[in-house]
N, C-alpha and C positions, 0 to 999 in steps of 0.2 A: 656669571656664566659666559663663557668666551663664545662669541659667534652667536650667530642667528639660528633657532632650533626649528621653528614651524613657519608654514607661511601658509595660513587660510586663505583660499580664495573667496572673497565676499560675494561676488554677483556677478550675473551678466546684466548689461543695461541695454535691453533688446531695442532694436529700431525698427521692429515691425510695427506700425501705425495702429493696426488692427488689435494687437495683443498687450493686455493689462499687465501680463508678466507676473502674476500673483507668485507662481510656483518659482519660477527661475529668478527673480528679482527680490520681491519682498519678502519671501520666506526665508532665503538665505541671508539677505541684509539683515533682518530681523534677528534671526538666529545668531550669526556670528558677532553681531554688535552685542547682545546679551551674553555670550561665551566671554568675549573679550573684558566686557565689564565685570563678569564674574571672576574672571583672572585676576584683574586689577585688585577688586575688592577683597579677594581670597587670600592673595599671597602678595605683598607689596615686593617681596624678594626676589619673584619670578620675572626675568626679563628676556628679551630676544624673541618678540613675536612681530611678525610683519603681516600686515592685510593687504591683499593685491585685489584691486576693482578692476575686472575685466570687461571691456567695452565691446558690445556687439557679438553675441554668440554667433551670428550668421557667418563671421569670417573666421571661425575656426581657430580660437585660440589666440587672437591678437594680443589681448591682453598677457598672455602666459610668455609668448615669445617676447614681448616687452620686458616681463622681469627677466628672462634669460641675459638679455641685453643690458640690463642694469648692474650697477657695482655691486647691488646685494647678492648676485648670483654667487659670489666667492664665499660668502659667510652662511648662507641658508644651506641647512644640513638635511632638513626634512620637509615634506610638503603634505599639508592636508588639503583637499579639494571638495568643496561643498557645492554639488551640481543639482540640477533639477532637470528632469522631463516629464514632470506631473505635479501633483500636489499631494500634502500629506504625508505620511511617515517615511523618514529618511533610512535608507539602506546602505550599508556598507557593501560595494559591488566590485572594487578593485583594491588589491592591496599587493605590496612587493615582497615583503620579507617576513619570516615566520617570527621573528622577535619584535616587529611593530605590532603584527595582529595579535600576538599573545599578550603585549601591553594592553591593547585595548580591550581585549577580551577579560583581563584581570580587573577592570575597573569600571567597564559599562555597567550601567545600572539596568538598562532595558536594550540589549544587544539585538540589532537585526542585520544579519550578515549571511551572505550566499555565495559561494564560490561558483555556484552554476551560472549566476548573473554574468560573472566576471568571463566565464566560457563562452557563453553565447555573445556577449559585447564584443570580445576580442576576436572572434570567430567572423565577424563582418556581417553578420545576419542582421544587426540593427545599424542602418545608415546613420550614423552619428558618431560625433568625436567629442571628447571632453578636454580642458586645458590639463588635466593630469598626464594625458599623454605627452603633451610637450615638455611638462616638469620630467617625467620618467625618461623619455627617449633622448631629448634635446639636453636637457640640465643634469641626466643620471641621477636624480635625486630620489631616494627611498620615500616612500609615503602611502597614504590611505585616500580612497576617492568614495565620497558617499553622495547618494543622489535621492530625491524625492521621485518617487516612481509610480504612485498610485493616480489613477485617472489621466493616464499619458494620452488621453485623445484630444484633451484640451490644451496641449503643449504647443505653444506660439499660435494660438488661436484666440478670438474674442471672447470665448468663453471661460479663459484663464482668470477667474474672479475669487475674491476672497471667500464668497459663500461655500465654495468647495473645500475650504480648509478646514479638516477635523480637529475639533478640540484637543489640545494635547499635543499636537505634531509639532510646535516649535519648543515646547518643553522637553519632548523626548529627544531630540536632537541637542538641545541644550544641557541636559544632565549627563547624557553620553559625552560629549565633547568637552564639557567642563572637567569633568573628572579624568579624561584622558590626557587633556594639556597640562593639568596640574601634576598629574603623575609622571608624564615623560619629561616635563622640564625640572623635575626634581629628582630624576634618576640620572646620575652620572654615567651607568652603563647604556643607558638609551641614546644619549648624545655620543658616546664613543662608537657605539654599533651604527648610527646613523653617518658619522662622520667617515668612517672607515669603509662604510658600503659606498659612499659618495666618491671617494677617492679610489675606488676600485682596489681596494687593498683585500676585500673579501668577496667572495660570490655570492650572486643572489640567492637567499635561501627561501625556495617557494613553500608555501604552506598550503595545506587544506583546510577550510574554515567554513563552518556553518552554524544556525542558531537553533534552539530548539524550544519552539513555542514563545519566542521573544524573551525567555527567561534566562536560559544558558546559552554560552557560545563555546563550541568546541573547535580547537585549534591544534593541528599536529603537522610535523614536516611533511613535504612532499616524498621525500625519499623514504620515509617510514612508510607511508601510504603504499608506495610502490612495492616495497619488501614484504608487507602484508598481504597486499592483492596477489602478488605472485604466489605466495605460500597458500591461499584460499584457491586459487585457479590450479594449481598442481594436485591440491586434495582433492578437489572435485572431479578432476580428469582420473584421478587414481580410483576413486570410490565408483565413478561412472563406469571405467575400464574393467574394473572387477566385476562390478554387476552385470556387464553384457556379457563377459567371458563365461561367469558361471551360468547364465541364462541359455547360451549358445545361440543358434541361428533364430529361432523364435523371438528371442528377446531383442536381438539385433535388429529385426524387421519391425517389431513393435516401437522400438526407440526410432526408427526411421520414419515410421507414420506419424508418431507423437511430434517430430520435428516437420512433418509436413503440416500437421494441424496448426503449428504456429504460422507457418507461411500463409495457409488458406485463411486464417483469423487475420492477418495484417491485409491480405488482400482484399477481403470481404468488408473489413472495417474502414480501408480507405476509400473503397469504391462507393459506398452507399452515401457517406456525408458530401463527397465530391461531387455526385449526381446533384443534391440538394444546392450545393455551392454554384453549380452551373445554372441551375434553374432559378435561382433567389432573385436576380435582377430582372427576370422576365415576369415573374409573378408579384412582385413587390415594388412599389414605387421608388423605395429606397434600396440601392444596391447593398448597403451593409447596416440593416436595421438595428444590429445589436451593438452598435456603437455606443448609444445612448444607454442602453441596459445590457451589459454583457452576459446576464443571466439566461437571457435569450438563446445563448450557445447552448445550453444543455438540452433544450428542445430541437433546435435547428440541426444541429452538428452532433452532440452527444448521443441523442437516443438512436439515430441511424448508425453511429459508428459502434454502440453497444450492441445493436441487433445484428451489425454484420459481423462482429468479433465472434457472437454466438453462434450464428450461422457456419462461419468457417471453422470453428471449432467442432461444431457437432457433426460435420462431415467428416473431420478426422476420427470423431468419437465412432462413428457407424464404420469408417474403414478399420479402425482398430477392433471392433467387435467381430468383423467378418473374418479377420486374420485371426483372431483369438479362437473363434468358434471351429475353425480347420485344426488348430493347434490341439485344442480341447478333446475334439472328437477322436483323436489317436492317443493323448496322453492320460484323459481322464474318464476313461470308459465306464468306471464304477459309479458316475454321477448319473442320477435320473435327469431328465430333459430340463425340467423346470429348475432344479438347482444348478445345472450347467449354466442356463442361460443368466441367472442371477449372478454365479461367479464370472461370468464373462462381462457382465455390465460392471461389477466392481472393480475388475482387475483393468477395464478400459477407464473407468473413472481415474484409477491412479496413475495410469499413463498419462493422461490430460493434465492431471495435477502436476506431475514431474515435468511436463514438457516446459512449465513456467522455470524451473531450475536451469534448463537448456538456454531459454530465451534470455534470462538475466547473466548466466555466465558468459554467453557471447557478448553481451553488452559490457561486462567487467574485462574480459579480455580485450576488445577494442578499446575501452577507455584507458586501461593501463597501457598498452601499447602505444597509443598517442599521446599520453600521460595527459590526460582530460582531469582536470582537479575535482570535477563532481563526479568522477567514477565512485565515489563513496555510495551513492544512491543506489547502483548496481550490487555492490556489496552487501548493503542491507537488505534489498529485496531479494538476494540469493540465500544469505547465510540464516535469516531469522526464520523464513518459512522452512528450510531445508531442516534446521534443527528441530522445529516443532515436528516436522513430519518424521524425522528420525526417531525421537522420543516416543511419539504417540501410535504411529502408523506402521513402521517399518516391519516387514515380514522377515524375519532372520533365516526362516528355513523354507526353500521351494516347495517342501511338500504342504506347508500350511495353505489353507484357503484364505484369499483375501477378504478382509472386512471392509465394511463401508466406512468412507471418510468420516471422522469426527468433526462436528462443528467446532469444538474447543481447539481443534488443530488449526484451523482457519484463523479464530480468534487471535490466539497466541501467536501465530506465524506472522499476521499482518499489523499487528498493534506496533511495533516500532517503526516499520516501513511507512505506515499511514501517518504517525505522528511526525517523523523526520521530514516527509516531503510533501504532505498534503498542501500545506500552505504555499511551498514553493511552486507547485502546479498551477495553483489558482492564480499566484502572481505572476508567473510567467505567460500565462494565458490572457491576462490582462494587459501584459505590457505589449504582447503581439497584436490584440485587438487595438490597443492605443496607436500602434505604429502602423496598422494598415491605413490610417488617415493620411499619413504623409508618403506613402508608398509611391504614390504617381507625383514625381517632381514637376512633371509636365502634364497638366490636367487634360485628360482625354488622350493621352499618348500610351495608356494600358488600358487593356481590356476591364469591364466592370467587375468579372468574375475571378479575377485573379487574387484579390484579397481574400475573398471568400474560401478560395480553393486553399490558400495558405493557412487560414485559421482551421478549416475543416481538417486538413493532414495533420497539424498539431494536436487538435482534439483527439483524432484516432490513435495517434502514438501515445498519449496519455491513457486512452481506455484500454489500448491492447497491453499497456505496461502494467497497469493497475489492477486490472479484472481478470488477468490470466488465470490466477488461482481461483478466483470466487467463482467464474463460469463453470468450472469443472464440476462443481457442487449440482449444477442444474439439471445434469442430462439425466441424472437418475431420479424417479419419484416414486416412492413406497407408499401405496394405496390399494385399497380393493379394487383390482383391475384386471384386465386379461392381458398378459405381456407373454409373447413367443409362445401362444396357445395354452400358457398355464394360469390359472386364475390364483391371485393372491388376495388374502384377507388379514387386515390387521386389527388385532384384538388386544384393547387398552384392560390391564389387570391391575385391580387395587386391593391388597390384602390388609388395607386397614392397619389395626395395631398387631396384625400377626406375623411374626417372622419366622415361622416354620410352616410350610405348605407343601403340597403334593400335586403335580398336574399331570392327568393323564390325557393324551391325544390320540385320536383316532387314525391309526395308520392305515386303515382301508380305504380313507378317503383324503389324506393329507400324506404328500410325497415326502415333503421337508419343512423344517420350521426354524425360526431363529427367536431366541429371547434378547431383548436390549433394556437395557437400564440407561436412561438419559441417552447419551450418545454411543456408550459401549456396548457391544453386543458379549453376553456372558454366555451364549449357546449358539454356535456358528452352524453353518450349512454342512451337510455331509454326515456319514457314519451314524445313524440313528437306527439302533436296533428295537425289536417290538417282542411282544410277549402276548399272545391270543389277540394279536391285531391291536395292540396298544404300546405305546411307549410312554414311560412313566419319568417324571422329573421329580426329585425330592431335594427341597431347598431346605436349610436350617442357617439363620443368620444370628448375629448379635443382636446386642441393644440397638446399636444405631444402623443396622442394616435396612437396605431400601425395602421398600413396600409397594411401590409402583413401577409395573413392567409393560412393555411393549412386546407382544407375540404376534409374529408375521408368519401366516401359515400358507404353504405353497400345495395348493390342490393337487391331486393325482389326475392324469388324463383320463383314468378308468372312471371317476366319478362324473358321468355324463349328465345332460340334463334329464335323460329319460329316467335314470336310476334316482335322482334328486325328486322326480315328480312321483316315482314309486315310494320313495320314502314318505313323502308328504302325504299320501294316500294310504299308507300303512296306519294300525292301529296305535303302534308305538313307535314314534320316529326316533332313530339311533341318535347317540350324543355325539358330538365333534369333539368338545373338550369337556373334561370334568375336573373341577378344583375343590381341593380339601385345605382348609386353613384352621390350624391347631391354635387354641388361645388358652392362656393359663389363668381362667378366670371363673368364676362360680356365679350362676345367675340366680335369682331368687327361687325360679322354679326348680332347679337343680338344688339348690340348698334344702327347700322342702321334703325333696324326696331322700337327700341324704339323711336327714333327721328320723326318717322313718325306718331307716335300716338298722339293724343289730350293732351293737357298739363294736363288735368283732369285725364287721366289714368296713373297707376302705378303698377309695378308688385307686386304681392303679394304671401303668401304662407300659410301653415298651420303648425302645432306643427309637423309633422311627415316629412315635406319637405318645410322647411323655406327658403332654399336656392335658388338663382336665376335660375341655370341650373342643368340639370339632364343627366347622360349619361347612356346608357343602353347596355348591353352585355348579351349573352347568351350562352349555350351549348345544343346541340340537343341531343336525345337519342342515336343516331348512331354514338357516339364518339368512 
């Protein structure tokens, strides 16, 4: 092989006398020493590896500058930097070209990579630098940059000890890097791409990359991501534009209020944890008590942020109900008061859910415009819930009344987003918490509450981003309650083995009702006829048809407490619901009766009740 291919930077030899330097020194030294030994043993034909020992990390890449002044600089074509700002699992957090990232993804046994870390690091939010920047910017070398990122709070402190190193951490980076070095060194195309990139014959081919649960790594070109994002943005804008055009002025106002709910959610979610952040240094002897145990963040900042998000969103929900009540009073005059209130709740719930689409669409537009690599996160959080909502919840006709959102919609819609970004959120919060320790370069120069405010805002962003869909389900609760002046009662019906039944509902007491199976309503509100004061439902199912139903009754305003007292005092209390279930079964008692009948007699039925037996049950008005 002509020329040098790779330059793994072995380690920093830190000069802070208080730091043991396990993460930034021993972990990287031991890891790369084992990798090079594996390369030597695994393939004696592979040549052209250089190992650079960089002294004194505090002087920002002195060793890297030394390499650039060395005669090796003319023969080195690719750089791999192994860094540390903590201990344990090493993560790929910077990469220059698509072909290099694709080569690593093809052979890495346990890939851990996240372009969001690259976006945050290069934005300047983390006050640090790596030797890889010297290799890339001064030497114009393509390459990959890895770093240990767990427990970043001990970085460059006396607590950076071997006891914090998790078992398997060195093996993890060793397995990945050994496979990558052997693969790249044996690939003529890889060396050719690296040399052309260094010489400036090809432009930098940026890529989007991330891992899925540490098992798979996804890599695709940035230009493909931009094209796909633009397509999704255009389709989303067309769908929203068409929907608002068909809905007219009422839909436009509802859209504006749902956007307002996002703003209110962000404001309240930021304010409550920030108040805690300001108060923490005054009520606790330690200004940042969560550094030792980051899980304390959930109680200190996560709970207030979630409560604030719910309060802000609920204010938007109330404003939506007020607007929809005004609209429905003019357009849905045929609905009873209790039915209208329920429909308004369901419609407001849908608008709150769809506000999540707006939030993530805005994030996707901004990320695509500024060419942020981690914009794929916004794409997943927009597309997956939107598809689930479109397939399971979309009302194709404006005449149809809205249904309650199904739980399965939430589960299917959030499965992909949670799997793809939950680990990232935890990791980024851990890095931010660890960086708080070093935020004050001049101890005492910054207020004690500043670090808490930064962490609280980061937590609020995560909560608002990830809980926007879930919170929309909490604003409505179906139970036996008094809502909008109308009583609601939920009745659970189990027909056991019967798949044919008839249900009668007293329309003198009940204005409207719904019948629900699991999370799907098979009987919706509105348009209920009656004969002699009763509405009758007939159900005939197949062998595998459901047998458990939930009946939600909306009482009539005419059914006052006085009339109910009269019913209780009457000799015969009227029925509220009556159920008859037909069963194709002969009991021993019926069999004895049939034996006594003449041979020419036979049981028979009709189309609405062809089975042998029927069982009756009922609920009275005074339940």
